[in-house]
ZAVEX-841845 format. One record per residue: x, y, z of N, C-alpha, C in turn; chain; residue number from 1. Coordinates in pm, whole numbers, plus 50000, padded with zeros to 5 digits. Example, Ala and Ser with C-alpha at 12.3 -4.5 7.8 and 13.67 -1.06 7.14 Angstrom:
<pts>
+-------+-------+-------+-------+-------+-------+-------+-------+-------+------+-----+
|   n_x |   n_y |   n_z |  ca_x |  ca_y |  ca_z |   c_x |   c_y |   c_z | unit | pos |
+-------+-------+-------+-------+-------+-------+-------+-------+-------+------+-----+
| 51319 | 49431 | 50780 | 51230 | 49550 | 50780 | 51320 | 49670 | 50780 |    A |   1 |
| 51285 | 49775 | 50708 | 51367 | 49894 | 50714 | 51290 | 50003 | 50787 |    A |   2 |
+-------+-------+-------+-------+-------+-------+-------+-------+-------+------+-----+
</pts>
This chain:
<pts>
+-------+-------+-------+-------+-------+-------+-------+-------+-------+------+-----+
|   n_x |   n_y |   n_z |  ca_x |  ca_y |  ca_z |   c_x |   c_y |   c_z | unit | pos |
+-------+-------+-------+-------+-------+-------+-------+-------+-------+------+-----+
| 50010 | 51385 | 51206 | 49875 | 51341 | 51182 | 49867 | 51190 | 51197 |    A |   1 |
| 49831 | 51144 | 51311 | 49804 | 51002 | 51332 | 49655 | 50991 | 51359 |    A |   2 |
| 49581 | 50928 | 51269 | 49435 | 50921 | 51283 | 49394 | 50846 | 51409 |    A |   3 |
| 49284 | 50889 | 51467 | 49237 | 50830 | 51592 | 49135 | 50718 | 51569 |    A |   4 |
| 49041 | 50737 | 51477 | 48937 | 50638 | 51454 | 48995 | 50515 | 51384 |    A |   5 |
| 48930 | 50402 | 51403 | 48980 | 50275 | 51350 | 48985 | 50275 | 51197 |    A |   6 |
| 48878 | 50321 | 51133 | 48872 | 50315 | 50986 | 48976 | 50408 | 50924 |    A |   7 |
| 48995 | 50526 | 50983 | 49094 | 50619 | 50930 | 49236 | 50569 | 50954 |    A |   8 |
| 49254 | 50502 | 51067 | 49385 | 50445 | 51095 | 49417 | 50333 | 50996 |    A |   9 |
| 49318 | 50250 | 50964 | 49339 | 50144 | 50865 | 49369 | 50202 | 50727 |    A |  10 |
| 49297 | 50307 | 50690 | 49321 | 50370 | 50561 | 49460 | 50431 | 50554 |    A |  11 |
| 49503 | 50495 | 50663 | 49635 | 50556 | 50666 | 49745 | 50450 | 50658 |    A |  12 |
| 49729 | 50342 | 50732 | 49828 | 50234 | 50728 | 49832 | 50169 | 50590 |    A |  13 |
| 49714 | 50151 | 50527 | 49711 | 50097 | 50392 | 49784 | 50189 | 50294 |    A |  14 |
| 49759 | 50320 | 50303 | 49829 | 50414 | 50216 | 49979 | 50413 | 50241 |    A |  15 |
| 50019 | 50401 | 50368 | 50161 | 50396 | 50401 | 50224 | 50271 | 50342 |    A |  16 |
| 50160 | 50157 | 50358 | 50213 | 50033 | 50301 | 50210 | 50034 | 50149 |    A |  17 |
| 50106 | 50095 | 50094 | 50092 | 50102 | 49948 | 50206 | 50181 | 49886 |    A |  18 |
| 50243 | 50293 | 49947 | 50350 | 50375 | 49891 | 50488 | 50324 | 49930 |    A |  19 |
| 50495 | 50247 | 50035 | 50626 | 50200 | 50082 | 50682 | 50087 | 49998 |    A |  20 |
| 50603 | 49987 | 49969 | 50660 | 49870 | 49904 | 50592 | 49823 | 49778 |    A |  21 |
| 50476 | 49869 | 49749 | 50400 | 49825 | 49633 | 50376 | 49675 | 49632 |    A |  22 |
| 50374 | 49614 | 49750 | 50347 | 49470 | 49757 | 50204 | 49439 | 49718 |    A |  23 |
| 50113 | 49529 | 49751 | 49974 | 49505 | 49714 | 49955 | 49509 | 49563 |    A |  24 |
| 50026 | 49599 | 49495 | 50018 | 49603 | 49348 | 50077 | 49478 | 49286 |    A |  25 |
| 50184 | 49429 | 49342 | 50244 | 49305 | 49292 | 50149 | 49188 | 49311 |    A |  26 |
| 50082 | 49184 | 49427 | 49984 | 49079 | 49452 | 49868 | 49085 | 49352 |    A |  27 |
| 49820 | 49207 | 49324 | 49712 | 49224 | 49226 | 49757 | 49177 | 49089 |    A |  28 |
| 49878 | 49212 | 49050 | 49930 | 49170 | 48919 | 49941 | 49018 | 48910 |    A |  29 |
| 49995 | 48955 | 49012 | 50008 | 48809 | 49010 | 49872 | 48740 | 49009 |    A |  30 |
| 49778 | 48792 | 49084 | 49643 | 48736 | 49085 | 49578 | 48750 | 48948 |    A |  31 |
| 49595 | 48862 | 48884 | 49535 | 48882 | 48753 | 49599 | 48791 | 48648 |    A |  32 |
| 49729 | 48778 | 48651 | 49796 | 48688 | 48556 | 49749 | 48544 | 48578 |    A |  33 |
| 49736 | 48505 | 48704 | 49686 | 48371 | 48733 | 49545 | 48350 | 48678 |    A |  34 |
| 49458 | 48451 | 48698 | 49321 | 48439 | 48647 | 49316 | 48435 | 48494 |    A |  35 |
| 49403 | 48512 | 48430 | 49410 | 48508 | 48284 | 49449 | 48369 | 48234 |    A |  36 |
| 49547 | 48312 | 48298 | 49594 | 48179 | 48256 | 49492 | 48071 | 48291 |    A |  37 |
| 49435 | 48079 | 48410 | 49342 | 47976 | 48456 | 49216 | 47971 | 48370 |    A |  38 |
| 49159 | 48088 | 48340 | 49037 | 48091 | 48261 | 49063 | 48108 | 48111 |    A |  39 |
| 49189 | 48113 | 48072 | 49234 | 48130 | 47933 | 49157 | 48241 | 47862 |    A |  40 |
| 49169 | 48360 | 47918 | 49103 | 48478 | 47862 | 49192 | 48538 | 47754 |    A |  41 |
| 49135 | 48555 | 47635 | 49210 | 48612 | 47524 | 49148 | 48742 | 47474 |    A |  42 |
| 49060 | 48802 | 47551 | 48993 | 48926 | 47512 | 49089 | 49044 | 47534 |    A |  43 |
| 49122 | 49115 | 47429 | 49219 | 49223 | 47440 | 49163 | 49343 | 47516 |    A |  44 |
| 49032 | 49367 | 47510 | 48974 | 49480 | 47584 | 48989 | 49462 | 47734 |    A |  45 |
| 48975 | 49342 | 47781 | 48992 | 49314 | 47923 | 49137 | 49337 | 47964 |    A |  46 |
| 49229 | 49290 | 47884 | 49371 | 49305 | 47916 | 49412 | 49452 | 47912 |    A |  47 |
| 49368 | 49525 | 47810 | 49402 | 49666 | 47798 | 49341 | 49747 | 47913 |    A |  48 |
| 49218 | 49718 | 47950 | 49157 | 49792 | 48061 | 49230 | 49764 | 48192 |    A |  49 |
| 49272 | 49639 | 48212 | 49348 | 49609 | 48334 | 49480 | 49684 | 48335 |    A |  50 |
| 49550 | 49686 | 48223 | 49680 | 49755 | 48217 | 49663 | 49904 | 48245 |    A |  51 |
| 49559 | 49965 | 48192 | 49535 | 50107 | 48217 | 49506 | 50133 | 48364 |    A |  52 |
| 49419 | 50053 | 48424 | 49387 | 50070 | 48567 | 49508 | 50042 | 48654 |    A |  53 |
| 49586 | 49942 | 48617 | 49707 | 49908 | 48692 | 49808 | 50023 | 48688 |    A |  54 |
| 49825 | 50083 | 48572 | 49919 | 50195 | 48559 | 49870 | 50316 | 48638 |    A |  55 |
| 49738 | 50339 | 48640 | 49685 | 50450 | 48720 | 49713 | 50427 | 48868 |    A |  56 |
| 49694 | 50305 | 48915 | 49726 | 50273 | 49055 | 49874 | 50291 | 49084 |    A |  57 |
| 49958 | 50248 | 48992 | 50103 | 50260 | 49010 | 50145 | 50406 | 49018 |    A |  58 |
| 50092 | 50489 | 48929 | 50127 | 50632 | 48929 | 50066 | 50701 | 49051 |    A |  59 |
| 49950 | 50659 | 49093 | 49883 | 50719 | 49209 | 49966 | 50700 | 49337 |    A |  60 |
| 50037 | 50590 | 49346 | 50122 | 50567 | 49463 | 50229 | 50672 | 49478 |    A |  61 |
| 50288 | 50717 | 49368 | 50388 | 50823 | 49375 | 50326 | 50955 | 49418 |    A |  62 |
| 50205 | 50982 | 49371 | 50137 | 51106 | 49407 | 50101 | 51107 | 49555 |    A |  63 |
| 50053 | 50996 | 49607 | 50019 | 50987 | 49749 | 50144 | 51003 | 49834 |    A |  64 |
| 50253 | 50944 | 49791 | 50378 | 50954 | 49866 | 50426 | 51099 | 49869 |    A |  65 |
| 50410 | 51171 | 49760 | 50454 | 51310 | 49754 | 50369 | 51400 | 49843 |    A |  66 |
| 50238 | 51380 | 49842 | 50150 | 51468 | 49918 | 50150 | 51436 | 50068 |    A |  67 |
| 50171 | 51311 | 50103 | 50168 | 51273 | 50246 | 50306 | 51246 | 50303 |    A |  68 |
| 50409 | 51300 | 50241 | 50546 | 51272 | 50282 | 50573 | 51315 | 50427 |    A |  69 |
| 50525 | 51434 | 50466 | 50548 | 51484 | 50602 | 50480 | 51393 | 50706 |    A |  70 |
| 50356 | 51354 | 50676 | 50283 | 51267 | 50769 | 50346 | 51129 | 50778 |    A |  71 |
| 50398 | 51078 | 50665 | 50464 | 50948 | 50667 | 50592 | 50952 | 50750 |    A |  72 |
| 50665 | 51062 | 50743 | 50786 | 51074 | 50826 | 50750 | 51075 | 50974 |    A |  73 |
| 50642 | 51147 | 51008 | 50596 | 51147 | 51146 | 50553 | 51009 | 51191 |    A |  74 |
| 50486 | 50936 | 51104 | 50440 | 50802 | 51136 | 50558 | 50707 | 51155 |    A |  75 |
| 50663 | 50721 | 51074 | 50784 | 50640 | 51093 | 50847 | 50666 | 51229 |    A |  76 |
| 50853 | 50794 | 51269 | 50908 | 50828 | 51401 | 50822 | 50767 | 51511 |    A |  77 |
| 50690 | 50773 | 51494 | 50598 | 50715 | 51591 | 50620 | 50564 | 51605 |    A |  78 |
| 50635 | 50495 | 51491 | 50659 | 50351 | 51496 | 50792 | 50318 | 51563 |    A |  79 |
| 50894 | 50400 | 51535 | 51024 | 50377 | 51597 | 51017 | 50397 | 51748 |    A |  80 |
| 50950 | 50504 | 51794 | 50935 | 50526 | 51938 | 50852 | 50416 | 52003 |    A |  81 |
| 50751 | 50371 | 51935 | 50667 | 50263 | 51987 | 50749 | 50136 | 52005 |    A |  82 |
| 50835 | 50105 | 51907 | 50920 | 49987 | 51915 | 51023 | 49999 | 52027 |    A |  83 |
| 51080 | 50119 | 52044 | 51178 | 50141 | 52152 | 51112 | 50125 | 52289 |    A |  84 |
| 50993 | 50183 | 52305 | 50922 | 50172 | 52432 | 50883 | 50029 | 52462 |    A |  85 |
| 50848 | 49953 | 52360 | 50812 | 49814 | 52378 | 50931 | 49732 | 52427 |    A |  86 |
| 51048 | 49757 | 52369 | 51169 | 49683 | 52410 | 51216 | 49723 | 52548 |    A |  87 |
| 51201 | 49851 | 52584 | 51241 | 49892 | 52717 | 51148 | 49839 | 52824 |    A |  88 |
| 51025 | 49815 | 52790 | 50930 | 49760 | 52886 | 50958 | 49614 | 52917 |    A |  89 |
| 51016 | 49540 | 52822 | 51047 | 49399 | 52842 | 51168 | 49379 | 52932 |    A |  90 |
| 51261 | 49476 | 52932 | 51382 | 49463 | 53011 | 51357 | 49474 | 53160 |    A |  91 |
| 51252 | 49541 | 53199 | 51226 | 49564 | 53342 | 51159 | 49449 | 53407 |    A |  92 |
+-------+-------+-------+-------+-------+-------+-------+-------+-------+------+-----+
</pts>
């Protein structure tokens, strides 16, 4: 399953990157900590709501990885073949 339309392709790549490295979650966490320090927010409801939403996103990544595992394997093979074809084209 490799999506054809641009928006679906972007969503699929985002989900693949989201489950692969969690870099986006780390970026969100660092941004939130920076905003807390910069604006000196001491409201516990805001902090607790962020922690709950952050944990839901973190757990959701495992669920997406489990349900789309077959498609992610296919996408990895596609990327590998694309990279091989690109390198073979440069040699000629």
